[in-house]
VOGU-3710 file (C-alpha; in Angstrom, 3 decimals, decimal comma):
1> xxxxxxxxxx> -15,734/44,551/80,680  -15,831/45,603/77,022  -16,111/42,808/74,466  -15,796/42,976/70,702  -18,477/41,463/68,460  -16,378/38,334/67,993  -15,739/37,983/71,740  -19,439/38,354/72,516  -20,147/35,557/70,050  -17,536/33,348/71,727
11> xxxxxxxxxx> -18,990/33,953/75,209  -22,518/33,208/74,000  -21,351/30,096/72,160  -19,446/28,810/75,220  -22,734/27,764/76,807  -23,280/25,307/73,968  -19,810/23,779/74,350  -21,047/22,137/77,529  -24,701/21,869/76,573  -24,240/19,471/73,692
21> xxxxxxxxxx> -22,111/17,086/75,801  -24,587/16,377/78,623  -27,652/16,623/76,403  -26,775/13,192/75,090  -27,010/11,655/78,575  -29,733/13,728/80,227  -32,642/11,766/78,804  -31,145/8,395/79,704  -30,313/9,563/83,219  -33,934/10,653/83,691
31> xxxxxxxxxx> -35,191/7,329/82,335  -33,018/5,498/84,877  -33,007/7,798/87,933  -36,000/10,081/87,495  -36,651/13,609/86,286  -36,737/15,147/89,759  -33,084/14,360/90,429  -31,817/15,200/86,943  -33,825/18,350/86,190  -33,664/19,556/89,788
41> xxxxxxxxxx> -29,889/19,256/89,818  -29,688/21,090/86,509  -31,712/24,059/87,761  -29,770/24,239/91,027  -26,389/24,309/89,287  -27,587/26,868/86,744  -28,912/29,138/89,497  -25,650/29,132/91,446  -23,547/29,798/88,339  -25,885/32,629/87,321
51> xxxxxxxxxx> -25,288/34,303/90,686  -21,517/33,942/90,167  -21,524/35,376/86,626  -20,838/39,067/87,518  -17,853/38,119/89,693  -16,478/35,857/86,984  -16,958/38,471/84,267  -14,945/41,011/86,237  -12,184/38,477/86,925  -11,240/37,425/83,383
61> xxxxxxxxxx> -12,687/36,947/79,905  -11,480/33,328/79,872  -13,096/32,633/83,246  -16,420/33,841/81,888  -16,129/31,448/78,953  -15,376/28,573/81,342  -18,340/29,418/83,566  -20,689/29,539/80,589  -19,407/26,153/79,422  -20,008/24,597/82,864
71> xxxxxxxxxx> -23,460/26,145/82,934  -24,133/24,477/79,599  -23,028/21,139/81,050  -25,657/21,470/83,750  -28,433/22,779/81,526  -27,934/20,176/78,799  -29,932/17,547/80,698  -33,023/19,727/81,186  -35,142/19,224/78,066  -34,328/15,522/77,559
81> xxxxxxxxxx> -35,314/14,807/81,172  -38,621/16,625/80,657  -39,333/14,561/77,555  -38,823/11,390/79,580  -41,377/12,653/82,092  -43,896/13,486/79,354  -43,642/9,907/78,082  -44,648/8,668/81,546  -47,467/11,146/82,088  -49,245/12,106/78,856
91> xxxxxxxxxx> -51,446/9,972/76,537  -50,484/10,158/72,826  -53,444/12,259/71,654  -52,568/14,984/74,181  -48,786/14,976/73,793  -48,428/17,712/71,132  -50,368/20,360/73,042  -48,871/19,312/76,385  -45,360/19,356/74,921  -45,990/22,813/73,468
101> xxxxxxxxxx> -47,181/24,127/76,809  -44,150/22,703/78,636  -41,298/23,233/76,178  -42,360/26,625/74,854  -42,863/27,975/78,345  -39,196/28,895/78,092  -40,442/31,678/75,836  -42,361/33,094/78,798  -39,062/33,329/80,644  -37,563/35,273/77,761
111> xxxxxxxxxx> -40,677/37,458/77,492  -40,358/38,436/81,151  -36,566/38,600/81,228  -35,928/40,850/78,226  -37,926/43,901/79,360  -36,944/43,237/82,984  -33,273/43,233/82,006  -33,669/46,589/80,316  -35,225/48,097/83,431  -32,685/46,528/85,781
121> xxxxxxxxxx> -29,694/47,692/83,723  -31,112/51,187/83,484  -31,830/51,374/87,228  -29,172/49,281/88,962  -26,587/48,094/86,435  -26,000/44,865/84,522  -24,785/42,629/87,423  -28,215/42,715/89,033  -29,711/40,873/86,049  -27,822/37,777/87,184
131> xxxxxxxxxx> -28,561/38,252/90,873  -32,312/38,538/90,315  -32,411/35,642/87,838  -30,427/33,332/90,111  -32,593/33,994/93,159  -35,858/33,540/91,226  -34,613/30,227/89,823  -33,847/28,923/93,317  -37,297/29,950/94,557  -38,948/28,168/91,617
141> xxxxxxxxxx> -36,887/25,038/92,293  -38,121/24,794/95,878  -41,771/24,954/94,792  -41,269/22,471/91,935  -39,584/19,840/94,124  -42,509/19,959/96,553  -45,189/19,232/93,952  -43,407/17,141/91,285  -43,997/13,351/91,113  -42,308/10,955/88,692
151> xxxxxxxxxx> -45,304/8,870/87,580  -49,117/8,845/87,879  -48,852/5,796/90,138  -46,584/7,714/92,549  -48,808/10,800/92,759  -50,605/10,935/96,142  -53,505/13,167/95,066  -54,424/11,893/91,606  -57,853/10,297/91,183  -58,164/6,652/90,203
161> xxxxxxxxxx> -60,043/7,607/87,033  -57,325/10,001/85,878  -54,547/7,559/86,748  -56,196/4,733/84,829  -56,856/7,027/81,862  -53,178/8,051/81,657  -51,769/4,560/82,145  -54,067/3,071/79,525  -53,183/5,832/77,067  -49,433/5,309/77,301
171> xxxxxxxxxx> -49,610/1,487/77,518  -48,987/0,656/73,836  -45,624/2,332/73,534  -44,306/1,823/77,044  -45,764/-1,528/78,150  -43,684/-4,660/78,065  -39,966/-5,010/78,227  -38,030/-1,781/78,655  -34,645/-1,445/76,952  -31,859/-2,340/79,356
181> xxxxxxxxxx> -29,416/-0,307/77,276  -29,666/2,280/74,543  -29,753/0,599/71,098  -27,458/3,125/69,438  -26,604/0,888/66,487  -30,246/0,381/65,544  -31,085/4,039/66,136  -28,236/5,298/63,971  -29,332/2,959/61,173  -32,898/4,313/61,279
191> xxxxxxxxxx> -33,998/6,996/58,799  -36,813/8,046/61,128  -34,171/8,810/63,763  -32,168/10,948/61,345  -35,289/12,781/60,181  -35,732/14,086/63,725  -32,026/14,833/64,184  -31,761/16,922/61,005  -34,990/18,805/61,747  -33,778/19,677/65,226
201> xxxxxxxxxx> -30,456/20,891/63,853  -32,154/23,149/61,319  -34,625/24,561/63,795  -32,147/25,218/66,580  -29,614/26,945/64,359  -32,167/29,577/63,381  -33,706/29,792/66,842  -30,306/30,265/68,483  -29,611/33,098/66,081  -32,802/34,824/67,212
211> xxxxxxxxxx> -32,412/34,091/70,917  -28,811/35,279/71,168  -28,549/37,920/68,445  -31,987/39,560/68,192  -31,261/42,252/70,825  -28,043/43,158/68,992  -29,860/43,368/65,649  -32,612/45,545/67,088  -30,109/47,850/68,753  -27,565/48,202/65,924
221> xxxxxxxxxx> -29,853/48,098/62,869  -33,295/49,177/64,120  -31,892/51,708/66,576  -33,817/50,940/69,774  -32,652/52,201/73,155  -31,768/49,543/75,696  -35,066/49,994/77,593  -37,151/49,695/74,411  -34,924/46,872/73,193  -35,860/44,635/76,091
231> xxxxxxxxxx> -39,620/45,116/75,725  -39,782/44,934/71,938  -37,321/42,055/71,623  -39,684/39,910/73,672  -42,556/40,159/71,164  -41,294/37,425/68,779  -40,903/35,062/71,745  -44,451/35,793/72,867  -45,595/35,028/69,323  -43,719/31,717/69,409
241> xxxxxxxxxx> -45,323/30,719/72,687  -48,828/31,563/71,438  -48,170/29,910/68,089  -46,879/26,700/69,648  -49,889/26,327/71,899  -52,493/27,336/69,290  -51,033/25,227/66,482  -50,545/22,156/68,677  -54,233/22,297/69,595  -55,005/22,650/65,889
251> xxxxxxxxxx> -52,883/19,602/65,096  -54,649/17,493/67,715  -58,049/18,668/66,446  -57,174/17,754/62,850  -56,130/14,271/63,964  -59,281/13,832/66,029  -61,423/14,799/63,050  -59,494/12,417/60,815  -58,832/15,090/58,200  -55,142/14,163/57,932
261> xxxxxxxxxx> -53,258/11,006/58,797  -50,713/11,096/61,607  -47,828/10,926/59,120  -49,184/13,768/56,977  -49,815/15,887/60,059  -46,226/15,477/61,229  -44,940/16,433/57,764  -47,200/19,445/57,279  -46,542/20,916/60,712  -42,786/20,445/60,366
271> xxxxxxxxxx> -42,829/22,214/56,998  -44,843/25,097/58,414  -42,743/25,246/61,586  -39,403/25,448/59,790  -40,029/26,946/56,362  -42,074/29,925/57,583  -39,445/31,331/59,977  -36,762/30,656/57,372  -38,546/32,709/54,720  -39,389/35,415/57,240
281> xxxxxxxxxx> -35,762/35,753/58,356  -34,701/36,197/54,751  -37,333/38,910/54,316  -36,327/40,754/57,507  -32,921/41,463/56,022  -34,521/43,640/53,336  -36,772/45,910/55,409  -33,925/48,284/56,185  -34,546/50,375/59,290  -38,311/49,904/59,204
291> xxxxxxxxxx> -38,653/48,626/62,731  -42,405/48,046/62,532  -42,105/45,826/59,466  -39,146/43,915/60,934  -40,958/43,212/64,194  -44,161/42,199/62,410  -42,269/39,747/60,201  -40,318/38,281/63,102  -43,551/37,767/65,057  -45,153/35,985/62,093
301> xxxxxxxxxx> -42,130/33,736/61,698  -41,866/32,810/65,374  -45,645/32,247/65,649  -45,576/29,617/62,915  -42,329/28,177/64,258  -44,511/26,848/67,060  -45,943/24,315/64,591  -42,772/22,262/65,074  -44,273/20,823/68,266  -46,948/18,944/66,311
311> xxxxxxxxxx> -44,255/18,067/63,791  -40,866/16,554/64,472  -40,913/17,102/68,256  -44,052/15,004/68,782  -42,680/12,491/66,299  -40,148/11,440/68,957  -43,010/10,149/71,085  -44,559/8,413/68,048  -41,591/6,227/67,237  -39,929/5,567/70,624
321> xxxxxxxxxx> -41,804/6,555/73,814  -39,622/4,245/75,930  -36,584/6,219/74,791  -38,199/9,653/74,480  -35,661/11,276/76,797  -32,705/9,637/75,090  -34,020/10,557/71,652  -34,490/14,207/72,569  -31,069/14,188/74,218  -29,441/12,816/71,075
331> xxxxxxxxxx> -31,230/15,285/68,805  -30,512/18,176/71,180  -26,834/17,260/71,282  -26,607/17,170/67,501  -28,590/20,397/67,231  -26,384/22,291/69,656  -23,176/21,094/68,051  -24,300/23,198/65,096  -26,209/25,816/67,075  -23,121/26,869/68,986
341> xxxxxxxxxx> -21,776/27,980/65,627  -24,726/30,329/65,107  -23,594/33,268/67,294  -20,024/32,866/66,036  -21,197/32,856/62,399  -23,224/36,002/63,044  -20,254/37,604/64,773  -18,059/36,890/61,746  -20,677/37,898/59,158  -21,684/41,131/60,930
351> xxxxxxxxxx> -18,461/42,794/62,121  -19,823/46,260/61,312  -23,469/45,492/62,114  -24,709/46,804/58,752  -28,074/45,783/57,212  -26,269/44,098/54,314  -24,219/41,944/56,664  -27,349/40,917/58,548  -28,999/39,940/55,244  -26,243/37,390/54,682
361> xxxxxxxxxx> -26,602/35,993/58,205  -30,374/35,666/57,851  -30,094/33,913/54,482  -27,751/31,320/55,960  -30,328/30,535/58,638  -33,169/30,435/56,071  -31,425/27,869/53,873  -30,712/25,636/56,877  -34,312/25,897/58,111  -35,857/24,909/54,779
371> xxxxxxxxxx> -33,378/22,147/53,940  -34,010/20,458/57,289  -37,791/20,457/56,842  -37,560/18,920/53,371  -35,299/16,150/54,673  -37,797/15,359/57,412  -40,684/14,994/54,961  -38,802/12,415/52,912  -37,395/10,351/55,785  -39,825/10,503/58,717
381> xxxxxxxxxx> -42,049/7,714/60,037  -44,796/7,406/62,648  -44,452/3,658/63,170  -43,358/2,415/66,582  -39,734/1,420/66,043  -38,289/-1,944/66,976  -35,468/-0,279/68,893  -38,034/1,331/71,219  -37,839/-1,960/73,132  -34,060/-2,249/73,049
391> xxxxxxxxxx> -31,234/-3,735/71,037  -31,213/-7,479/70,552  -34,275/-7,941/72,745  -36,696/-10,691/71,890  -39,265/-8,248/70,567  -40,269/-6,629/67,370  -41,592/-3,145/66,662  -44,793/-3,671/68,579  -43,053/-4,970/71,683  -44,341/-7,773/73,858
401> xxxxxxxxxx> -48,065/-8,318/73,442  -50,706/-9,185/75,966  -51,870/-12,773/76,486  -53,818/-14,002/73,496  -51,677/-12,043/71,022  -48,874/-13,295/68,836  -45,349/-12,961/70,153  -42,652/-12,641/67,567  -39,323/-13,970/68,755  -35,974/-14,166/67,017
411> xxxxxxxxxx> -36,379/-17,721/65,768  -39,788/-18,875/66,916  -43,388/-17,885/67,099  -45,595/-18,705/70,054  -49,314/-19,045/69,481  -51,329/-18,689/72,667  -54,720/-20,362/72,609  -57,148/-20,043/75,481  -59,834/-22,706/75,944  -61,915/-22,160/79,042
421> xxxxxxxxxx> -59,609/-22,407/82,023  -56,892/-24,140/80,005  -54,093/-22,530/78,060  -52,322/-24,523/75,448  -49,133/-23,149/73,994  -47,976/-24,413/70,671  -44,463/-23,658/69,531  -44,183/-23,179/65,830  -40,696/-22,960/64,379  -40,123/-20,294/61,829
//
């Protein structure tokens, strides 16, 4: 099947038509029913649809668009459900580096897939890309289901010391009353919520451009053969994976040393994670056909893009660990509403695949990257939000406190006083 540049953009964007719909619910579903069911179902559906892609592509162009949209529906729950699991498993001081290791591992998939796709196409033809990918995904799913457990308390092999360490670490943000429903009104009225949303939008627009259009750019502008294209296109993704893991460790180390406050750390790492790739993309448009310079710049940009993990991504866990899955789902949904425009914008701006047309496309992404990071710096917060414990619940930002602490209620304050074996509770009207 031969597709024009505009049609290729539409097929690639179709995935995001479905993705942004279920992303909104994936985190909440995982909070209610568990990550194993939600993420496992997502991977299973994606694997089956991947195996059916060659048949669908041969049948009709419209059928391929529909399949990609359904695949997006299934995949939309994946990352939000993982964020819900991280909230249940990882103490705050370790969340940035753990999140980087988990979320950016998708780059490893791209690193392996791109050169493998080149070899498979050259040796067997393009349909076998989907057959191999689908089978490998199903094999991974079987192993993951066997060893995955929802919480430390449910894990049969964890030591008591490790379990107690994890549960104590996550207690502050997750102890007490859990929200019975998502407090959308309070969330939408929160600037700290919008700081994360806008940052995610800016980051994903540029990242989607790279993930979906980089092979085309390298082939049409830099002139690589399809075999070289696969291997060399994977280098920026390897840089992003290494950058995310290295910079998240750096962020944790800086916090441990007390060199920067938590708020400053989140701001600095978001600026680095978004502004650097934005400036690099703008520069790539001016290197002409110098493939070495273009690749070097792209690797620098994607390496520092990994700083986002210690920035706005970890900020989700700072302000609302009880709703970490829902928050990532909401931000992912908003991000992909705009990200699905990225391949279509590139398709429109680069009809002839000339360097000048790519310059325009890269500048659009750069402006979005930088604007989003600036917005985050002005509007973000690291304080535990009141809506972390629900809408209209009888709690404030800190949630219910342990015995001996002060409980703030809507119209009263209870002061708990312990005297020996007696507890006397005085009610003081506000």
